[in-house]
C-alpha positions in Angstrom: -11.9 -14.6 36.3 -10.8 -16.2 39.5 -11.8 -14.8 42.9 -12.0 -16.5 46.3 -14.7 -16.0 48.8 -14.8 -16.9 52.5 -17.6 -19.4 53.0 -19.5 -17.1 55.3 -20.3 -13.5 55.8 -17.0 -11.8 55.0 -14.5 -11.7 52.1 -10.9 -12.4 53.1 -9.2 -12.9 49.7 -9.4 -10.3 46.9 -7.7 -11.1 43.5 -8.2 -11.2 39.8 -7.0 -13.5 37.1 -7.6 -12.1 33.7 -8.5 -14.7 31.0 -9.3 -12.2 28.3 -7.2 -10.1 26.0 -9.2 -6.9 25.9 -10.5 -6.3 29.5 -9.1 -3.0 30.9 -11.1 -2.8 34.1 -12.9 -5.4 36.1 -14.9 -4.8 39.3 -14.4 -7.4 42.1 -17.8 -8.9 42.8 -18.7 -8.7 46.5 -22.2 -10.1 46.2 -23.4 -8.1 49.2 -20.5 -9.3 51.4 -18.3 -7.0 53.4 -14.5 -7.0 53.2 -12.9 -8.5 56.3 -10.4 -6.5 58.3 -7.0 -8.0 57.5 -8.1 -9.5 54.2 -5.5 -10.3 51.7 -5.3 -8.3 48.5 -3.3 -9.9 45.6 -2.3 -7.5 42.8 -0.3 -9.2 40.1 2.2 -7.7 37.6 0.4 -5.7 35.0 -2.4 -4.8 37.4 -3.5 -2.1 39.8 -6.3 -2.3 42.4 -8.4 0.8 43.0 -10.7 1.1 46.1 -13.8 3.3 45.8 -15.6 4.0 49.1 -19.1 5.5 49.0 -18.5 6.9 45.5 -15.1 8.4 46.4 -11.8 7.3 44.9 -9.7 5.9 47.8 -6.5 3.9 47.8 -4.6 2.6 44.7 -2.5 -0.5 45.0 0.3 -1.6 42.6 1.6 -5.1 42.2 2.1 -7.0 45.5 0.4 -8.8 48.4 -1.3 -6.6 50.9 -3.0 -7.1 54.3 -5.9 -4.6 54.4 -5.1 -2.8 57.6 -5.0 0.8 58.7 -1.3 1.4 57.8 -1.9 0.0 54.3 -5.0 2.1 53.6 -4.3 5.8 54.5 -6.9 7.4 52.3 -9.6 4.9 53.4 -8.7 5.5 57.0 -9.1 9.2 56.5 -12.5 8.8 54.8 -13.7 6.5 57.5 -12.3 8.6 60.3 -10.4 5.6 61.7 -8.0 7.5 63.9 -7.0 4.6 66.0 -7.3 1.7 63.6 -10.2 -0.5 62.8 -11.2 -4.1 63.2 -14.6 -4.2 61.7 -15.5 -5.3 58.2 -16.1 -2.6 55.6 -17.9 -2.2 52.3 -16.0 -0.8 49.3 -15.9 -1.3 45.6 -12.6 -2.8 44.3 -11.7 -2.3 40.7 -8.8 -4.1 39.1 -7.2 -2.2 36.3 -5.1 -3.9 33.6 -1.9 -1.8 33.1 -0.3 -3.9 30.3 -0.2 -2.7 26.7 -3.2 -3.1 24.4 -1.6 -3.5 21.0 -2.6 -3.3 17.3 -5.4 -0.7 17.6 -6.1 0.9 14.2 -6.7 4.5 13.3 -7.5 6.2 10.1 -8.9 9.4 8.6 -12.6 9.0 7.8 -12.5 12.1 5.5 -9.6 13.5 3.5 -7.4 16.1 5.2 -6.9 19.4 3.3 -3.4 20.7 3.5 -1.2 23.0 1.4 1.6 21.3 -0.4 4.6 23.5 -1.5 4.7 21.7 -4.9 1.1 20.8 -5.8 -0.7 23.5 -3.8 -3.9 22.6 -2.0 -4.3 18.8 -1.8 -6.4 16.3 0.1 -4.7 13.3 1.7 -5.7 10.3 3.7 -3.7 8.3 6.3 -4.0 5.3 8.5 -1.9 3.4 11.0 -1.9 1.6 14.3 -1.1 2.3 18.0 -0.8 0.7 21.4 -2.2 2.2 24.6 -1.6 1.6 28.3 -3.2 2.8 31.5 -0.6 5.1 33.2 -2.8 6.4 36.1 -5.4 3.9 37.2 -7.2 6.4 39.4 -7.6 9.0 36.7 -8.6 6.4 34.2 -11.3 5.0 36.5 -12.6 8.5 37.3 -12.5 10.0 33.8 -13.4 7.0 31.6 -14.8 4.0 33.4 -17.1 5.4 36.0 -19.1 2.6 37.6 -18.8 0.2 34.7 -18.3 -3.3 36.1 -16.3 -4.5 33.1 -14.6 -2.1 30.7 -12.9 -3.3 27.5 -10.3 -1.6 25.2 -12.9 -1.2 22.4 -14.9 1.1 24.6 -12.2 3.7 24.7 -10.5 3.1 21.3 -13.0 5.2 19.4 -12.3 8.2 21.6 -8.5 7.7 21.2 -8.9 7.3 17.5 -10.8 10.7 17.2 -8.0 12.4 19.2 -5.3 10.9 17.0 -7.1 12.0 13.7 -7.6 15.5 15.0 -4.0 16.0 16.1 -2.7 14.3 13.0 -4.7 16.7 10.8 -3.4 19.8 12.6 0.2 18.4 12.6 0.2 17.6 8.9 -1.3 21.0 8.0 1.4 22.8 10.0 4.4 20.6 9.2 5.1 21.9 5.7 6.4 18.5 4.7 5.7 17.9 0.9 3.2 15.1 0.3 5.8 13.2 -1.8 8.2 13.3 1.1 5.8 12.1 3.8 6.4 8.4 3.0 10.1 8.9 3.8 9.3 10.9 7.0 6.5 8.8 8.6 8.7 8.0 11.7 9.5 11.6 12.4 5.9 12.7 11.6 4.7 10.0 14.0 6.9 11.4 16.8 5.5 14.8 16.3 1.9 13.5 16.4 2.6 11.5 19.5 4.1 14.5 21.3 1.0 16.5 20.4 -1.4 13.8 21.5 0.3 13.0 24.9 -1.2 15.8 27.0 -4.7 15.1 25.9 -4.3 11.3 26.4 -2.8 11.9 29.8 -6.1 13.6 30.9 -7.6 10.1 30.6 -4.9 8.4 32.5 -3.5 6.8 29.4 -0.3 6.9 27.4 0.5 5.7 23.8 3.8 3.6 24.0 3.7 3.1 20.2 2.2 5.1 17.4 2.7 4.3 13.7 1.8 6.0 10.5 1.6 3.2 8.0 0.4 5.0 4.9 -0.2 8.5 3.6 -2.0 8.6 0.2 -3.5 11.1 -2.2 -7.0 10.8 -3.9 -7.1 8.2 -6.7 -7.6 10.9 -9.4 -4.5 12.8 -8.2 -2.4 9.6 -8.1 -3.3 8.9 -11.7 -2.2 12.3 -12.8 1.0 11.9 -10.8 1.6 8.5 -12.5 1.4 10.3 -15.9 3.8 12.9 -14.7 6.2 10.3 -13.5 6.0 8.6 -16.9 6.8 11.8 -18.7 9.8 12.3 -16.4 11.1 8.9 -17.2 10.6 9.4 -20.9 12.6 12.6 -20.8 12.6 14.5 -24.1 9.3 13.3 -25.7 10.5 14.2 -29.3 13.5 12.0 -28.9 11.5 9.3 -27.3 9.0 9.3 -30.2 11.9 9.3 -32.7 13.5 6.4 -31.0 10.2 4.4 -31.1 9.7 5.2 -34.8 13.3 4.1 -35.6 12.8 0.8 -33.8 9.6 0.2 -35.7 11.1 1.0 -39.1 14.1 -1.4 -38.3 11.5 -4.2 -38.0 9.1 -3.6 -40.9 7.6 -7.0 -40.5 6.1 -5.9 -37.2 2.6 -4.5 -37.3 3.6 -2.0 -34.6 6.6 -0.9 -36.8 4.4 -0.3 -39.8 2.0 1.7 -37.7 4.8 3.7 -36.2 6.3 4.4 -39.6 3.0 5.4 -41.0 2.3 7.6 -38.0 5.7 9.2 -38.2 5.3 9.9 -41.9 1.8 11.4 -41.3 3.2 13.6 -38.6 6.0 14.8 -40.9 3.5 15.5 -43.7 1.2 17.4 -41.4 4.2 19.5 -40.2 5.2 20.4 -43.8 1.6 21.2 -44.6 1.4 23.6 -41.7 4.6 25.4 -42.8 3.5 25.9 -46.4 0.3 26.3 -48.4 -0.8 24.1 -51.3 1.3 26.2 -53.8 4.3 26.8 -51.6 2.8 29.9 -50.0 3.3 30.4 -46.2 0.7 28.8 -44.0 -0.5 32.1 -42.9 -1.6 33.0 -46.4 -3.1 29.6 -47.5 -4.9 26.9 -45.6 -2.9 23.9 -44.6 -3.5 20.7 -46.5 -2.4 17.5 -44.9 -0.7 15.1 -47.2 -2.1 11.5 -47.2 0.1 9.0 -45.4 2.3 6.9 -47.7 1.7 3.2 -47.9 3.7 1.1 -45.5 7.0 -0.3 -46.7 6.9 -3.6 -48.5 7.7 -6.7 -46.5 11.3 -7.9 -46.6 12.1 -10.4 -49.4 12.5 -14.0 -48.4 16.0 -15.5 -48.5 16.4 -19.1 -49.7 19.0 -21.8 -49.1 19.7 -24.6 -51.6 21.0 -28.1 -50.7 23.4 -29.6 -53.2 25.7 -32.6 -52.8 25.3 -32.6 -49.0 26.2 -28.9 -48.7 24.1 -25.8 -48.2 24.4 -22.8 -50.5 22.9 -19.4 -50.1 21.1 -17.4 -49.0 19.7 -16.3 -52.4 17.0 -13.9 -53.3 14.4 -14.8 -55.8 16.1 -12.8 -58.6 19.2 -14.9 -58.3 17.2 -18.1 -58.0 15.4 -17.1 -61.3 18.7 -16.9 -63.1 19.8 -20.2 -61.6 16.5 -21.8 -62.8 17.1 -20.4 -66.3 20.7 -21.8 -66.4 19.6 -25.1 -65.1 21.6 -24.7 -61.8 18.2 -24.9 -60.0 15.6 -27.5 -60.9 12.2 -28.4 -59.8 13.6 -31.2 -57.8 16.2 -29.1 -56.0 15.8 -29.1 -52.2 15.3 -25.6 -50.8 14.5 -24.0 -47.4 13.5 -20.5 -46.2 12.7 -19.1 -42.7 9.3 -20.2 -41.5 9.2 -23.3 -43.8 8.8 -26.7 -42.2 12.0 -28.5 -43.2 13.5 -28.9 -46.7 11.2 -29.2 -49.7 11.5 -29.6 -53.5 11.5 -26.2 -55.2 8.4 -27.3 -57.2 6.5 -27.7 -53.9 7.2 -24.2 -52.6 6.5 -20.6 -53.7 9.5 -21.0 -56.1 7.5 -23.1 -58.5 6.5 -20.0 -60.5 10.2 -19.6 -61.5 9.9 -22.7 -63.6 6.8 -21.7 -65.6 9.0 -20.1 -68.3 11.7 -22.8 -68.2 11.2 -25.6 -70.7 11.2 -29.1 -69.2 14.2 -31.4 -70.1 14.0 -32.9 -73.6 12.6 -36.4 -74.0 15.1 -39.2 -74.2 16.6 -40.0 -77.7 16.0 -36.5 -79.1 
């Protein structure tokens, strides 16, 4: 704060330099001195100066440089009965009011708001957002909110403004008829409706809200979980077809554990359905108790396919039955180089799972026989 004093008995310069970000009202410190007739009053842009004389609200000055004389202070002149001017010092309280915007103030519902949704019925919602405020009538603001407080900050009024916002928001949402699922797409329009409803009450305090934002409208966590499940069902569409598709994918890949489980689950479901339709001797289910058939074993794993290297070329793939015939005819020997998926490089057949094919094949005859 910067203020200049005349080094003597009277004040001849009145001004305020705000070095804070949240001061809304600051009282000029007279320190027992009187204000000199003809003193200079400096009111900067974004400020207003309010004179209070003997507890009564007097003149309000907007931005500018003023000489405190009779013609500049009509209300003060009337209060003091200065019919023909004055030249003596006087004592008054001078309050400087910051008329700039105070931004990024938060609001939110402490408790859920009960409203009737056209789709879900009675629901509880929460909401939060931000707003900015500005003093529109310094005299009313000083009289209704500040009183005789020598320094008044935005935090001191924000709680009251927040309560008004929540109250008006609750009533507006309850009357709007906007479905909860559509509120996110209509927050701008909903914010305008709330601002219009709030404005008359805020004006009673000498304030306006230049900006008001609804940042989020949410349902209780339990309801959101149910809504997520409902959304998943909607994406899946026909659940029977969805399950059939998953089962078909699993059966197409029998090596997959998930595929085997899906196949077994599908078969179990089919068996249960048949058991529910007929009794144990073909009688209708209404006449005999349903007996669930045990699930069949999972399908066997797919047979391995083998490749054989011969004279620099690759042959195959061959299944084990074909390889057994080749081993019996001598087309495949223990030293033949073979490879199958998952094997680390080419190996001799005798060093792989194919070695059992040669158990019944006699070794080559000894030389000279």
